[in-house]
mmCIF file of the N, C-alpha and C atoms, coordinates in Angstrom:
data_MODEL
# 
_entry.id   MODEL 
# 
loop_
_atom_site.group_PDB 
_atom_site.id 
_atom_site.type_symbol 
_atom_site.label_atom_id 
_atom_site.label_alt_id 
_atom_site.label_comp_id 
_atom_site.label_asym_id 
_atom_site.label_entity_id 
_atom_site.label_seq_id 
_atom_site.pdbx_PDB_ins_code 
_atom_site.Cartn_x 
_atom_site.Cartn_y 
_atom_site.Cartn_z 
_atom_site.occupancy 
_atom_site.B_iso_or_equiv 
_atom_site.pdbx_formal_charge 
_atom_site.auth_seq_id 
_atom_site.auth_comp_id 
_atom_site.auth_asym_id 
_atom_site.auth_atom_id 
_atom_site.pdbx_PDB_model_num 
ATOM 1   N N  . VAL A 1 1  ? 20.459 -60.062 44.069 1.00 0.00 ? 1  VAL A N  1 
ATOM 2   C CA . VAL A 1 1  ? 19.359 -59.374 43.432 1.00 0.00 ? 1  VAL A CA 1 
ATOM 3   C C  . VAL A 1 1  ? 18.161 -60.327 43.282 1.00 0.00 ? 1  VAL A C  1 
ATOM 4   N N  . ARG A 1 2  ? 18.404 -61.515 42.741 1.00 0.00 ? 2  ARG A N  1 
ATOM 5   C CA . ARG A 1 2  ? 17.359 -62.531 42.580 1.00 0.00 ? 2  ARG A CA 1 
ATOM 6   C C  . ARG A 1 2  ? 17.940 -63.892 42.879 1.00 0.00 ? 2  ARG A C  1 
ATOM 7   N N  . PRO A 1 3  ? 17.230 -64.814 43.390 1.00 0.00 ? 3  PRO A N  1 
ATOM 8   C CA . PRO A 1 3  ? 15.913 -64.714 44.003 1.00 0.00 ? 3  PRO A CA 1 
ATOM 9   C C  . PRO A 1 3  ? 16.006 -63.991 45.343 1.00 0.00 ? 3  PRO A C  1 
ATOM 10  N N  . HIS A 1 4  ? 14.897 -63.525 45.823 1.00 0.00 ? 4  HIS A N  1 
ATOM 11  C CA . HIS A 1 4  ? 14.865 -62.779 47.080 1.00 0.00 ? 4  HIS A CA 1 
ATOM 12  C C  . HIS A 1 4  ? 14.788 -63.761 48.237 1.00 0.00 ? 4  HIS A C  1 
ATOM 13  N N  . LEU A 1 5  ? 15.939 -64.271 48.635 1.00 0.00 ? 5  LEU A N  1 
ATOM 14  C CA . LEU A 1 5  ? 16.011 -65.175 49.768 1.00 0.00 ? 5  LEU A CA 1 
ATOM 15  C C  . LEU A 1 5  ? 17.378 -65.049 50.413 1.00 0.00 ? 5  LEU A C  1 
ATOM 16  N N  . GLU A 1 6  ? 17.465 -65.503 51.655 1.00 0.00 ? 6  GLU A N  1 
ATOM 17  C CA . GLU A 1 6  ? 18.743 -65.479 52.362 1.00 0.00 ? 6  GLU A CA 1 
ATOM 18  C C  . GLU A 1 6  ? 19.642 -66.546 51.755 1.00 0.00 ? 6  GLU A C  1 
ATOM 19  N N  . LEU A 1 7  ? 20.874 -66.176 51.406 1.00 0.00 ? 7  LEU A N  1 
ATOM 20  C CA . LEU A 1 7  ? 21.771 -67.116 50.745 1.00 0.00 ? 7  LEU A CA 1 
ATOM 21  C C  . LEU A 1 7  ? 22.442 -68.037 51.766 1.00 0.00 ? 7  LEU A C  1 
ATOM 22  N N  . THR A 1 8  ? 21.698 -69.041 52.191 1.00 0.00 ? 8  THR A N  1 
ATOM 23  C CA . THR A 1 8  ? 22.260 -70.093 53.042 1.00 0.00 ? 8  THR A CA 1 
ATOM 24  C C  . THR A 1 8  ? 22.382 -71.350 52.195 1.00 0.00 ? 8  THR A C  1 
ATOM 25  N N  . PHE A 1 9  ? 23.196 -72.280 52.652 1.00 0.00 ? 9  PHE A N  1 
ATOM 26  C CA . PHE A 1 9  ? 23.429 -73.513 51.917 1.00 0.00 ? 9  PHE A CA 1 
ATOM 27  C C  . PHE A 1 9  ? 22.113 -74.258 51.684 1.00 0.00 ? 9  PHE A C  1 
ATOM 28  N N  . GLU A 1 10 ? 21.289 -74.342 52.704 1.00 0.00 ? 10 GLU A N  1 
ATOM 29  C CA . GLU A 1 10 ? 20.019 -75.063 52.595 1.00 0.00 ? 10 GLU A CA 1 
ATOM 30  C C  . GLU A 1 10 ? 19.056 -74.380 51.620 1.00 0.00 ? 10 GLU A C  1 
ATOM 31  N N  . ASN A 1 11 ? 18.985 -73.047 51.673 1.00 0.00 ? 11 ASN A N  1 
ATOM 32  C CA . ASN A 1 11 ? 18.106 -72.314 50.750 1.00 0.00 ? 11 ASN A CA 1 
ATOM 33  C C  . ASN A 1 11 ? 18.565 -72.471 49.303 1.00 0.00 ? 11 ASN A C  1 
ATOM 34  N N  . ILE A 1 12 ? 19.867 -72.435 49.085 1.00 0.00 ? 12 ILE A N  1 
ATOM 35  C CA . ILE A 1 12 ? 20.385 -72.602 47.720 1.00 0.00 ? 12 ILE A CA 1 
ATOM 36  C C  . ILE A 1 12 ? 20.054 -73.996 47.207 1.00 0.00 ? 12 ILE A C  1 
ATOM 37  N N  . LEU A 1 13 ? 20.231 -75.022 48.040 1.00 0.00 ? 13 LEU A N  1 
ATOM 38  C CA . LEU A 1 13 ? 19.911 -76.382 47.604 1.00 0.00 ? 13 LEU A CA 1 
ATOM 39  C C  . LEU A 1 13 ? 18.429 -76.552 47.313 1.00 0.00 ? 13 LEU A C  1 
ATOM 40  N N  . SER A 1 14 ? 17.573 -75.878 48.060 1.00 0.00 ? 14 SER A N  1 
ATOM 41  C CA . SER A 1 14 ? 16.133 -76.001 47.813 1.00 0.00 ? 14 SER A CA 1 
ATOM 42  C C  . SER A 1 14 ? 15.686 -75.217 46.587 1.00 0.00 ? 14 SER A C  1 
ATOM 43  N N  . HIS A 1 15 ? 16.525 -74.288 46.095 1.00 0.00 ? 15 HIS A N  1 
ATOM 44  C CA . HIS A 1 15 ? 16.227 -73.508 44.876 1.00 0.00 ? 15 HIS A CA 1 
ATOM 45  C C  . HIS A 1 15 ? 17.326 -73.730 43.839 1.00 0.00 ? 15 HIS A C  1 
ATOM 46  N N  . ILE A 1 16 ? 17.757 -74.960 43.674 1.00 0.00 ? 16 ILE A N  1 
ATOM 47  C CA . ILE A 1 16 ? 18.912 -75.264 42.828 1.00 0.00 ? 16 ILE A CA 1 
ATOM 48  C C  . ILE A 1 16 ? 18.636 -75.009 41.341 1.00 0.00 ? 16 ILE A C  1 
ATOM 49  N N  . ASN A 1 17 ? 17.388 -75.082 40.896 1.00 0.00 ? 17 ASN A N  1 
ATOM 50  C CA . ASN A 1 17 ? 17.056 -74.861 39.485 1.00 0.00 ? 17 ASN A CA 1 
ATOM 51  C C  . ASN A 1 17 ? 16.680 -73.419 39.169 1.00 0.00 ? 17 ASN A C  1 
ATOM 52  N N  . THR A 1 18 ? 16.880 -72.529 40.102 1.00 0.00 ? 18 THR A N  1 
ATOM 53  C CA . THR A 1 18 ? 16.532 -71.120 39.934 1.00 0.00 ? 18 THR A CA 1 
ATOM 54  C C  . THR A 1 18 ? 17.692 -70.357 39.302 1.00 0.00 ? 18 THR A C  1 
ATOM 55  N N  . ILE A 1 19 ? 17.376 -69.383 38.455 1.00 0.00 ? 19 ILE A N  1 
ATOM 56  C CA . ILE A 1 19 ? 18.394 -68.490 37.910 1.00 0.00 ? 19 ILE A CA 1 
ATOM 57  C C  . ILE A 1 19 ? 18.715 -67.445 38.974 1.00 0.00 ? 19 ILE A C  1 
ATOM 58  N N  . TYR A 1 20 ? 19.995 -67.276 39.276 1.00 0.00 ? 20 TYR A N  1 
ATOM 59  C CA . TYR A 1 20 ? 20.446 -66.315 40.278 1.00 0.00 ? 20 TYR A CA 1 
ATOM 60  C C  . TYR A 1 20 ? 21.061 -65.112 39.583 1.00 0.00 ? 20 TYR A C  1 
ATOM 61  N N  . VAL A 1 21 ? 20.810 -63.930 40.137 1.00 0.00 ? 21 VAL A N  1 
ATOM 62  C CA . VAL A 1 21 ? 21.459 -62.699 39.696 1.00 0.00 ? 21 VAL A CA 1 
ATOM 63  C C  . VAL A 1 21 ? 22.107 -62.095 40.937 1.00 0.00 ? 21 VAL A C  1 
ATOM 64  N N  . LEU A 1 22 ? 23.431 -62.014 40.918 1.00 0.00 ? 22 LEU A N  1 
ATOM 65  C CA . LEU A 1 22 ? 24.183 -61.449 42.038 1.00 0.00 ? 22 LEU A CA 1 
ATOM 66  C C  . LEU A 1 22 ? 24.838 -60.151 41.592 1.00 0.00 ? 22 LEU A C  1 
ATOM 67  N N  . LYS A 1 23 ? 25.029 -59.242 42.542 1.00 0.00 ? 23 LYS A N  1 
ATOM 68  C CA . LYS A 1 23 ? 25.630 -57.948 42.252 1.00 0.00 ? 23 LYS A CA 1 
ATOM 69  C C  . LYS A 1 23 ? 26.703 -57.681 43.298 1.00 0.00 ? 23 LYS A C  1 
ATOM 70  N N  . THR A 1 24 ? 27.826 -57.108 42.875 1.00 0.00 ? 24 THR A N  1 
ATOM 71  C CA . THR A 1 24 ? 28.879 -56.783 43.822 1.00 0.00 ? 24 THR A CA 1 
ATOM 72  C C  . THR A 1 24 ? 28.408 -55.704 44.788 1.00 0.00 ? 24 THR A C  1 
ATOM 73  N N  . LYS A 1 25 ? 29.001 -55.689 45.957 1.00 0.00 ? 25 LYS A N  1 
ATOM 74  C CA . LYS A 1 25 ? 28.665 -54.682 46.960 1.00 0.00 ? 25 LYS A CA 1 
ATOM 75  C C  . LYS A 1 25 ? 29.242 -53.332 46.547 1.00 0.00 ? 25 LYS A C  1 
ATOM 76  N N  . PRO A 1 26 ? 28.631 -52.233 46.998 1.00 0.00 ? 26 PRO A N  1 
ATOM 77  C CA . PRO A 1 26 ? 29.170 -50.905 46.673 1.00 0.00 ? 26 PRO A CA 1 
ATOM 78  C C  . PRO A 1 26 ? 30.591 -50.743 47.205 1.00 0.00 ? 26 PRO A C  1 
ATOM 79  N N  . GLY A 1 27 ? 31.455 -50.162 46.373 1.00 0.00 ? 27 GLY A N  1 
ATOM 80  C CA . GLY A 1 27 ? 32.823 -49.899 46.785 1.00 0.00 ? 27 GLY A CA 1 
ATOM 81  C C  . GLY A 1 27 ? 33.798 -51.016 46.501 1.00 0.00 ? 27 GLY A C  1 
ATOM 82  N N  . VAL A 1 28 ? 33.326 -52.173 46.037 1.00 0.00 ? 28 VAL A N  1 
ATOM 83  C CA . VAL A 1 28 ? 34.223 -53.298 45.762 1.00 0.00 ? 28 VAL A CA 1 
ATOM 84  C C  . VAL A 1 28 ? 35.041 -53.032 44.505 1.00 0.00 ? 28 VAL A C  1 
ATOM 85  N N  . MET A 1 29 ? 34.384 -52.517 43.470 1.00 0.00 ? 29 MET A N  1 
ATOM 86  C CA . MET A 1 29 ? 35.082 -52.229 42.219 1.00 0.00 ? 29 MET A CA 1 
ATOM 87  C C  . MET A 1 29 ? 35.520 -50.771 42.215 1.00 0.00 ? 29 MET A C  1 
ATOM 88  N N  . GLN A 1 30 ? 36.797 -50.540 42.066 1.00 0.00 ? 30 GLN A N  1 
ATOM 89  C CA . GLN A 1 30 ? 37.350 -49.194 42.053 1.00 0.00 ? 30 GLN A CA 1 
ATOM 90  C C  . GLN A 1 30 ? 37.484 -48.717 40.608 1.00 0.00 ? 30 GLN A C  1 
ATOM 91  N N  . VAL A 1 31 ? 36.451 -48.032 40.116 1.00 0.00 ? 31 VAL A N  1 
ATOM 92  C CA . VAL A 1 31 ? 36.459 -47.528 38.736 1.00 0.00 ? 31 VAL A CA 1 
ATOM 93  C C  . VAL A 1 31 ? 36.005 -46.076 38.723 1.00 0.00 ? 31 VAL A C  1 
ATOM 94  N N  . ASN A 1 32 ? 36.487 -45.348 37.737 1.00 0.00 ? 32 ASN A N  1 
ATOM 95  C CA . ASN A 1 32 ? 36.028 -43.975 37.516 1.00 0.00 ? 32 ASN A CA 1 
ATOM 96  C C  . ASN A 1 32 ? 34.959 -44.021 36.434 1.00 0.00 ? 32 ASN A C  1 
ATOM 97  N N  . ALA A 1 33 ? 33.724 -44.285 36.860 1.00 0.00 ? 33 ALA A N  1 
ATOM 98  C CA . ALA A 1 33 ? 32.623 -44.433 35.919 1.00 0.00 ? 33 ALA A CA 1 
ATOM 99  C C  . ALA A 1 33 ? 31.354 -43.920 36.577 1.00 0.00 ? 33 ALA A C  1 
ATOM 100 N N  . PRO A 1 34 ? 30.311 -43.716 35.773 1.00 0.00 ? 34 PRO A N  1 
ATOM 101 C CA . PRO A 1 34 ? 29.023 -43.315 36.355 1.00 0.00 ? 34 PRO A CA 1 
ATOM 102 C C  . PRO A 1 34 ? 28.539 -44.367 37.356 1.00 0.00 ? 34 PRO A C  1 
ATOM 103 N N  . PRO A 1 35 ? 27.664 -43.990 38.280 1.00 0.00 ? 35 PRO A N  1 
ATOM 104 C CA . PRO A 1 35 ? 27.211 -44.910 39.336 1.00 0.00 ? 35 PRO A CA 1 
ATOM 105 C C  . PRO A 1 35 ? 26.634 -46.226 38.829 1.00 0.00 ? 35 PRO A C  1 
ATOM 106 N N  . GLU A 1 36 ? 25.949 -46.210 37.694 1.00 0.00 ? 36 GLU A N  1 
ATOM 107 C CA . GLU A 1 36 ? 25.343 -47.451 37.206 1.00 0.00 ? 36 GLU A CA 1 
ATOM 108 C C  . GLU A 1 36 ? 26.368 -48.468 36.711 1.00 0.00 ? 36 GLU A C  1 
ATOM 109 N N  . TYR A 1 37 ? 27.626 -48.034 36.519 1.00 0.00 ? 37 TYR A N  1 
ATOM 110 C CA . TYR A 1 37 ? 28.682 -48.940 36.069 1.00 0.00 ? 37 TYR A CA 1 
ATOM 111 C C  . TYR A 1 37 ? 29.677 -49.276 37.179 1.00 0.00 ? 37 TYR A C  1 
ATOM 112 N N  . ARG A 1 38 ? 29.370 -48.939 38.409 1.00 0.00 ? 38 ARG A N  1 
ATOM 113 C CA . ARG A 1 38 ? 30.307 -49.172 39.502 1.00 0.00 ? 38 ARG A CA 1 
ATOM 114 C C  . ARG A 1 38 ? 30.107 -50.508 40.192 1.00 0.00 ? 38 ARG A C  1 
ATOM 115 N N  . TYR A 1 39 ? 29.306 -51.344 39.612 1.00 0.00 ? 39 TYR A N  1 
ATOM 116 C CA . TYR A 1 39 ? 29.113 -52.677 40.163 1.00 0.00 ? 39 TYR A CA 1 
ATOM 117 C C  . TYR A 1 39 ? 29.036 -53.680 39.019 1.00 0.00 ? 39 TYR A C  1 
ATOM 118 N N  . LEU A 1 40 ? 29.200 -54.942 39.355 1.00 0.00 ? 40 LEU A N  1 
ATOM 119 C CA . LEU A 1 40 ? 29.159 -56.014 38.373 1.00 0.00 ? 40 LEU A CA 1 
ATOM 120 C C  . LEU A 1 40 ? 27.972 -56.913 38.681 1.00 0.00 ? 40 LEU A C  1 
ATOM 121 N N  . ARG A 1 41 ? 27.154 -57.185 37.678 1.00 0.00 ? 41 ARG A N  1 
ATOM 122 C CA . ARG A 1 41 ? 26.020 -58.115 37.835 1.00 0.00 ? 41 ARG A CA 1 
ATOM 123 C C  . ARG A 1 41 ? 26.403 -59.441 37.192 1.00 0.00 ? 41 ARG A C  1 
ATOM 124 N N  . LEU A 1 42 ? 26.210 -60.518 37.924 1.00 0.00 ? 42 LEU A N  1 
ATOM 125 C CA . LEU A 1 42 ? 26.494 -61.858 37.431 1.00 0.00 ? 42 LEU A CA 1 
ATOM 126 C C  . LEU A 1 42 ? 25.201 -62.662 37.422 1.00 0.00 ? 42 LEU A C  1 
ATOM 127 N N  . LYS A 1 43 ? 24.950 -63.361 36.314 1.00 0.00 ? 43 LYS A N  1 
ATOM 128 C CA . LYS A 1 43 ? 23.727 -64.142 36.166 1.00 0.00 ? 43 LYS A CA 1 
ATOM 129 C C  . LYS A 1 43 ? 24.108 -65.588 35.874 1.00 0.00 ? 43 LYS A C  1 
ATOM 130 N N  . GLY A 1 44 ? 23.469 -66.523 36.577 1.00 0.00 ? 44 GLY A N  1 
ATOM 131 C CA . GLY A 1 44 ? 23.788 -67.923 36.335 1.00 0.00 ? 44 GLY A CA 1 
ATOM 132 C C  . GLY A 1 44 ? 23.032 -68.850 37.257 1.00 0.00 ? 44 GLY A C  1 
ATOM 133 N N  . GLN A 1 45 ? 23.565 -70.049 37.413 1.00 0.00 ? 45 GLN A N  1 
ATOM 134 C CA . GLN A 1 45 ? 22.897 -71.051 38.230 1.00 0.00 ? 45 GLN A CA 1 
ATOM 135 C C  . GLN A 1 45 ? 23.865 -71.651 39.230 1.00 0.00 ? 45 GLN A C  1 
ATOM 136 N N  . MET A 1 46 ? 23.295 -72.173 40.293 1.00 0.00 ? 46 MET A N  1 
ATOM 137 C CA . MET A 1 46 ? 24.071 -72.862 41.309 1.00 0.00 ? 46 MET A CA 1 
ATOM 138 C C  . MET A 1 46 ? 24.092 -74.351 40.975 1.00 0.00 ? 46 MET A C  1 
ATOM 139 N N  . LEU A 1 47 ? 25.268 -74.935 41.073 1.00 0.00 ? 47 LEU A N  1 
ATOM 140 C CA . LEU A 1 47 ? 25.420 -76.362 40.830 1.00 0.00 ? 47 LEU A CA 1 
ATOM 141 C C  . LEU A 1 47 ? 25.941 -77.020 42.103 1.00 0.00 ? 47 LEU A C  1 
ATOM 142 N N  . TYR A 1 48 ? 25.291 -78.085 42.524 1.00 0.00 ? 48 TYR A N  1 
ATOM 143 C CA . TYR A 1 48 ? 25.711 -78.817 43.716 1.00 0.00 ? 48 TYR A CA 1 
ATOM 144 C C  . TYR A 1 48 ? 26.651 -79.941 43.312 1.00 0.00 ? 48 TYR A C  1 
ATOM 145 N N  . VAL A 1 49 ? 27.789 -80.040 43.984 1.00 0.00 ? 49 VAL A N  1 
ATOM 146 C CA . VAL A 1 49 ? 28.770 -81.092 43.738 1.00 0.00 ? 49 VAL A CA 1 
ATOM 147 C C  . VAL A 1 49 ? 28.749 -82.022 44.947 1.00 0.00 ? 49 VAL A C  1 
ATOM 148 N N  . PRO A 1 50 ? 28.041 -83.164 44.845 1.00 0.00 ? 50 PRO A N  1 
ATOM 149 C CA . PRO A 1 50 ? 27.872 -84.023 46.018 1.00 0.00 ? 50 PRO A CA 1 
ATOM 150 C C  . PRO A 1 50 ? 29.173 -84.650 46.526 1.00 0.00 ? 50 PRO A C  1 
ATOM 151 N N  . GLU A 1 51 ? 30.150 -84.862 45.643 1.00 0.00 ? 51 GLU A N  1 
ATOM 152 C CA . GLU A 1 51 ? 31.415 -85.484 46.068 1.00 0.00 ? 51 GLU A CA 1 
ATOM 153 C C  . GLU A 1 51 ? 32.152 -84.636 47.097 1.00 0.00 ? 51 GLU A C  1 
ATOM 154 N N  . THR A 1 52 ? 32.030 -83.326 46.976 1.00 0.00 ? 52 THR A N  1 
ATOM 155 C CA . THR A 1 52 ? 32.729 -82.414 47.886 1.00 0.00 ? 52 THR A CA 1 
ATOM 156 C C  . THR A 1 52 ? 31.786 -81.649 48.795 1.00 0.00 ? 52 THR A C  1 
ATOM 157 N N  . ASP A 1 53 ? 30.469 -81.835 48.609 1.00 0.00 ? 53 ASP A N  1 
ATOM 158 C CA . ASP A 1 53 ? 29.441 -81.139 49.381 1.00 0.00 ? 53 ASP A CA 1 
ATOM 159 C C  . ASP A 1 53 ? 29.597 -79.618 49.263 1.00 0.00 ? 53 ASP A C  1 
ATOM 160 N N  . LEU A 1 54 ? 29.835 -79.166 48.022 1.00 0.00 ? 54 LEU A N  1 
ATOM 161 C CA . LEU A 1 54 ? 30.010 -77.743 47.730 1.00 0.00 ? 54 LEU A CA 1 
ATOM 162 C C  . LEU A 1 54 ? 29.019 -77.295 46.669 1.00 0.00 ? 54 LEU A C  1 
ATOM 163 N N  . VAL A 1 55 ? 28.828 -75.994 46.584 1.00 0.00 ? 55 VAL A N  1 
ATOM 164 C CA . VAL A 1 55 ? 27.987 -75.380 45.556 1.00 0.00 ? 55 VAL A CA 1 
ATOM 165 C C  . VAL A 1 55 ? 28.876 -74.479 44.708 1.00 0.00 ? 55 VAL A C  1 
ATOM 166 N N  . ILE A 1 56 ? 28.732 -74.586 43.391 1.00 0.00 ? 56 ILE A N  1 
ATOM 167 C CA . ILE A 1 56 ? 29.482 -73.765 42.439 1.00 0.00 ? 56 ILE A CA 1 
ATOM 168 C C  . ILE A 1 56 ? 28.501 -72.821 41.757 1.00 0.00 ? 56 ILE A C  1 
ATOM 169 N N  . PHE A 1 57 ? 28.885 -71.545 41.623 1.00 0.00 ? 57 PHE A N  1 
ATOM 170 C CA . PHE A 1 57 ? 28.060 -70.571 40.905 1.00 0.00 ? 57 PHE A CA 1 
ATOM 171 C C  . PHE A 1 57 ? 28.610 -70.447 39.492 1.00 0.00 ? 57 PHE A C  1 
ATOM 172 N N  . LEU A 1 58 ? 27.920 -71.046 38.539 1.00 0.00 ? 58 LEU A N  1 
ATOM 173 C CA . LEU A 1 58 ? 28.298 -70.997 37.137 1.00 0.00 ? 58 LEU A CA 1 
ATOM 174 C C  . LEU A 1 58 ? 27.581 -69.808 36.518 1.00 0.00 ? 58 LEU A C  1 
ATOM 175 N N  . CYS A 1 59 ? 28.342 -68.771 36.119 1.00 0.00 ? 59 CYS A N  1 
ATOM 176 C CA . CYS A 1 59 ? 27.687 -67.520 35.742 1.00 0.00 ? 59 CYS A CA 1 
ATOM 177 C C  . CYS A 1 59 ? 28.411 -66.818 34.603 1.00 0.00 ? 59 CYS A C  1 
ATOM 178 N N  . TYR A 1 60 ? 27.800 -65.726 34.172 1.00 0.00 ? 60 TYR A N  1 
ATOM 179 C CA . TYR A 1 60 ? 28.362 -64.849 33.156 1.00 0.00 ? 60 TYR A CA 1 
ATOM 180 C C  . TYR A 1 60 ? 27.964 -63.422 33.495 1.00 0.00 ? 60 TYR A C  1 
ATOM 181 N N  . PRO A 1 61 ? 28.704 -62.425 33.005 1.00 0.00 ? 61 PRO A N  1 
ATOM 182 C CA . PRO A 1 61 ? 28.322 -61.028 33.272 1.00 0.00 ? 61 PRO A CA 1 
ATOM 183 C C  . PRO A 1 61 ? 26.978 -60.719 32.623 1.00 0.00 ? 61 PRO A C  1 
ATOM 184 N N  . SER A 1 62 ? 26.113 -60.070 33.363 1.00 0.00 ? 62 SER A N  1 
ATOM 185 C CA . SER A 1 62 ? 24.796 -59.691 32.857 1.00 0.00 ? 62 SER A CA 1 
ATOM 186 C C  . SER A 1 62 ? 24.868 -58.261 32.345 1.00 0.00 ? 62 SER A C  1 
ATOM 187 N N  . VAL A 1 63 ? 24.870 -58.104 31.014 1.00 0.00 ? 63 VAL A N  1 
ATOM 188 C CA . VAL A 1 63 ? 24.980 -56.785 30.386 1.00 0.00 ? 63 VAL A CA 1 
ATOM 189 C C  . VAL A 1 63 ? 23.871 -56.618 29.369 1.00 0.00 ? 63 VAL A C  1 
ATOM 190 N N  . MET A 1 64 ? 23.543 -55.353 29.067 1.00 0.00 ? 64 MET A N  1 
ATOM 191 C CA . MET A 1 64 ? 22.493 -55.047 28.106 1.00 0.00 ? 64 MET A CA 1 
ATOM 192 C C  . MET A 1 64 ? 23.035 -54.934 26.677 1.00 0.00 ? 64 MET A C  1 
ATOM 193 N N  . ASN A 1 65 ? 24.281 -54.443 26.540 1.00 0.00 ? 65 ASN A N  1 
ATOM 194 C CA . ASN A 1 65 ? 24.854 -54.275 25.211 1.00 0.00 ? 65 ASN A CA 1 
ATOM 195 C C  . ASN A 1 65 ? 26.374 -54.369 25.293 1.00 0.00 ? 65 ASN A C  1 
ATOM 196 N N  . LEU A 1 66 ? 27.048 -54.228 24.171 1.00 0.00 ? 66 LEU A N  1 
ATOM 197 C CA . LEU A 1 66 ? 28.512 -54.354 24.165 1.00 0.00 ? 66 LEU A CA 1 
ATOM 198 C C  . LEU A 1 66 ? 29.202 -53.228 24.915 1.00 0.00 ? 66 LEU A C  1 
ATOM 199 N N  . ASP A 1 67 ? 28.599 -52.041 24.947 1.00 0.00 ? 67 ASP A N  1 
ATOM 200 C CA . ASP A 1 67 ? 29.194 -50.942 25.699 1.00 0.00 ? 67 ASP A CA 1 
ATOM 201 C C  . ASP A 1 67 ? 29.220 -51.268 27.195 1.00 0.00 ? 67 ASP A C  1 
ATOM 202 N N  . ASP A 1 68 ? 28.168 -51.906 27.709 1.00 0.00 ? 68 ASP A N  1 
ATOM 203 C CA . ASP A 1 68 ? 28.146 -52.306 29.106 1.00 0.00 ? 68 ASP A CA 1 
ATOM 204 C C  . ASP A 1 68 ? 29.240 -53.322 29.406 1.00 0.00 ? 68 ASP A C  1 
ATOM 205 N N  . LEU A 1 69 ? 29.523 -54.197 28.449 1.00 0.00 ? 69 LEU A N  1 
ATOM 206 C CA . LEU A 1 69 ? 30.543 -55.222 28.657 1.00 0.00 ? 69 LEU A CA 1 
ATOM 207 C C  . LEU A 1 69 ? 31.929 -54.602 28.809 1.00 0.00 ? 69 LEU A C  1 
ATOM 208 N N  . THR A 1 70 ? 32.220 -53.563 28.000 1.00 0.00 ? 70 THR A N  1 
ATOM 209 C CA . THR A 1 70 ? 33.531 -52.933 28.124 1.00 0.00 ? 70 THR A CA 1 
ATOM 210 C C  . THR A 1 70 ? 33.600 -52.095 29.378 1.00 0.00 ? 70 THR A C  1 
# 
């Protein structure tokens, strides 16, 4: 969802201090709920681990209220 860029390793490293908002693809979560609750939004930051040359997405569920969390 944010930032609007192609998620490649190089792009993530060049925007390492940016807040990322990711959303699951349609159909990944199998729930009987209204359409607005059929996906999960995750908000957080990318952390680069130089020892392993990997990127970790440290995030939390992005919800508006407690009802959205349940």
